[in-house]
C-alpha positions, 0 to 999 in steps of 0.5 A, a space after each residue: 479513458 478509451 481503452 483503443 488509447 490506454 497504453 497497456 497489453 495483457 499477457 496470458 502466459 505467466 512469466 518462470 520467475 512469478 511464484 505469487 498470485 499478485 506478481 502472476 496477476 500484476 504481470 499479466 494485466 500489464 500493472 507492472 513489469 520487471 526490470 531487474 531483480 526487486 526493481 519494478 516498473 509501474 505501468 498506467 494501470 498499476 500507477 493509477 492504482 499505486 496513487 489510489 493507495 497513496 491517497 488513502 494513506 495520505 488522507 489518513 495522516 493528515 486526518 492524524 495532523 502529521 505534516 508532510 515533507 520529502 526527504 533525499 534519497 542521498 543520505 549522509 554518512 556522518 549521520 549514520 556514523 552518530 547513530 551507530 548504524 552504518 555499518 550495523 543495519 540489516 539489511 546492509 545499507 546500499 553505499 557507494 562513493 561519488 566523484 570526490 571519494 565520498 560514501 553516500 548511501 541510499 536510503 533505506 529508512 530516514 530516522 537519521 535524517 528526521 532527527 537531524 532536522 528536528 534536533 535543530 528546530 526543537 529547543 522547548 517542551 512547548 515546540 512538542 509534540 508533531 509528527 512528519 510524514 513522508 511519501 517516498 522510495 526506500 532502499 533495501 540491500 535485500 539478499 534475496 528479492 521475491 514474490 513480485 512486490 512483497 519483496 522488493 530492493 527498491 519500493 515506495 514507502 510511507 514513513 511517519 514520525 513523531 516527537 514528544 515530551 514524554 513517554 505517556 504522549 507518544 503512547 498516547 499517540 502510537 495508539 491513534 495511529 493503530 487505530 489509523 492504520 487499521 482504517 487504511 488497511 480496511 479502505 484498502 479491502 484488508 482484514 489486518 491484525 495486529 501483533 507485538 513485534 520484534 524492533 530489529 535493527 530499527 529499534 525501540 521499546 515497543 513494536 507491532 505488525 500489521 499482518 493479512 492472513 495468505 498462503 503467499 505469506 513469509 511471516 507465521 502468526 498463531 491466530 484466534 479467530 473468535 478474538 480476530 487476535 494474532 500472537 508472533 509464532 513461538 510465543 508459547 501459547 496455545 490458547 487465546 489470552 483474551 477469550 482462550 480460544 485454541 490457536 490456530 498457525 497460520 501464514 501472514 503477509 506484514 504491510 504495516 509496522 510501527 515503532 516506539 522508538 523511545 530516546 535511542 536517536 535523540 540521545 546518540 545524535 543529542 536531540 533535546 529539548 528543555 522540559 517545564 523545569 528547564 531541565 535538559 532531555 532527549 526528545 521520545 519518538 516513535 516511527 511508523 511504516 507502510 510499503 506501498 508496492 507491498 500493500 498493493 500486492 497484499 490487495 491482489 492475494 486477497 481479493 482474486 478469483 480464478 479469472 483475475 484481480 477484483 479490485 475494491 473500491 477504493 484503489 480500483 484503477 477505474 470504477 466503471 469498465 464500459 464495454 462496447 459489445 459491437 461495433 454498428 453505429 446504434 451500440 457505438 453512440 450509445 456507448 460514446 454518450 454514456 461514456 460522456 454521461 459518467 465522466 461528466 458525473 466525475 465517475 472514473 470509467 474505461 471505455 472498451 472501444 476497441 474493434 476487431 477484438 471478440 466479445 471474449 477477449 474482451 470479458 476475459 481481458 475485463 475479469 483480469 484488470 477486476 475494475 468493480 463493475 463493468 457495463 456492456 452494451 449490446 444490441 441485445 441489452 439496447 432491445 430492452 432500452 437498458 445495460 448489463 451491469 454485473 459487479 467483478 465480485 458477483 457471479 449475477 448479471 443485472 439490467 439497468 435501463 439507460 436513463 438510470 445507469 449513472 445514478 445507479 453506478 454513482 
């Protein structure tokens, strides 16, 4: 895309309400914009990143054999009364009345919806196991929305649900999901830690959270630097249970949560199946969530410097930032040819073709928005039949022959 056509406007000033690094940089880079507390607009650059994260998550869910669905935001009160969560879930539901004076809730999660779907379609152990997932908007009636994208009232979430005939089968899948989560976060440029967690009002027998070390985090864990293993703060242990090293207190951001629900919802909502002996049993369930905006913010929290964002390759809005320094015909002609060549090679490129913008301004904006590789075309580089390449996460600059650029970048 040509930068002269990109809908964006970076900011020099940091908004007063922005406290976390990710909030400041995503606002300044014009990735997002706040409308009311805990609610954000995703602008073109931010939406590109969001779709990259979504793509990674979807790929890893499909590898698990999960099938994708899409469930409604407006939820049936009757289902929530069956699960006894209509007045108990924390934070409380967003509730309102329609024109028929019937109460409806905005969905913060979809255990009730998915159980209702499954109980009408599963009758035998032969129908099990299977898993369903969606990537969809959620609403949480948070008392205190904070940290930019880290704690929102409206956000996009991937929620996966699995259905099994036995606890053993559920736990086998549960472990597979754990590994899929580690892979997702690794592809997003994050080093995640899995810790035992409180199931809260979602419920269930076993629960684990995935954490990333960050000073902006609201959660505290005890962390073993040797094993890269974490324990919930207040576990009472001062030594790692695996290697006996001293545990350190660390601030973390939660980026994923998985639950062994057991039969909590299948019992209360009468979702049964017949086993091999013809006995009626409740379906054993698991659920597994990742908030996409929070994941995006966490990536920024841990991949940035004093100049701006350093997007990991797989989630960056573009792979290459092609910067045309001068506007004379030679530089412009070469830059436009390189732009076409990169596009023809299916390389995602943002081409800064703007006139009337100084080289310093262009470089400052390039550092702020954080595209992984910057390619500079100038009279100086053309004198050597080369372009200047700089990795965003590195300080060194390299000259590469123009004829070798596409292969080098690819």
